[in-house]
Every structure is written in structure tokens, then in C-alpha cells.
C-alpha positions, 0 to 999 in steps of 0.5 A: 133315926135312919138314912134313906138313899134313893137310886133312880134307874133309867131303862135306856131301851124302854124309857121307863124310870124305876126307883129303888129305896134303901133305908139304913138302920141306925145300927148300920149308920153307927157301924159306918161312923165307927169304921170311919173314925177308926180309919181316920185315927189309924191314918193320923197315927201312921202320919204321926209315926212318919213325921217322927221318923222324918224329923229324926232323918232331917235332924241327922241330915238325911232329909231335905227341908222340903221333904220334912215340910211335906211330912209335916203338912201330911200330919197336919192334914191327917189331924185336920181330916180327923177333926173335920170328920168328928164335927161333920158327924155331930152336925149331921146328927143335929140336922137329923134331930132337927128334922125328927122334931127333937130338941137341939142341945149344944 
């Protein structure tokens, strides 16, 4: 399994086109996936904490309904982003498996 990135370089002076290939190793892909997952999880936890604090402030009258609702929406968006990242990873992995001729298990 690997990821290939092709960057096309145009030389504006001579009009020559060059190409540079970069092939990511499976270890690099896995490391990137882990970093993204950790970042999404941290974001979700931070928004959960902000929501908890804003809920307390709202209950004590120190926060308007609109501000509380915005923090609730932020928390929902963080959870949605985390779920979307997980399913995007699974989907892309299955596409790679398909093109590599592997059987696709559900």
C-alpha cells in the first residue's frame, strides 16, 4: 500500500515541463492517520470542556441562549468531524484495497 503524489512543475522561462514524484510509505501514511486522529480527538475533548463550562455559565445566567447554542453547535461539529475523519479513512483504505486487487470485507 502506498500513496503517490505527482507535482507538475512548469518552467515559465523555457516552457519546459518537469515532474516530481513522491511516494509515501505505508509507515508515513499510518503516522499521518494517527496524527489526524489525535488532533480530531483533542479538538473534540476541548469543545466538550468548553460546552460543559458554557452550560454552567448559562444555567447561572452568565451566558445568553445564543452563546450557549453556538457552543453546543461547536461540540456537535467536532463530533461530526471526528466521525467523518474515521469513515473517510475506512473508505479510502477500501478503495486502495480494491485497486490493489484485495478482497473487500465489510
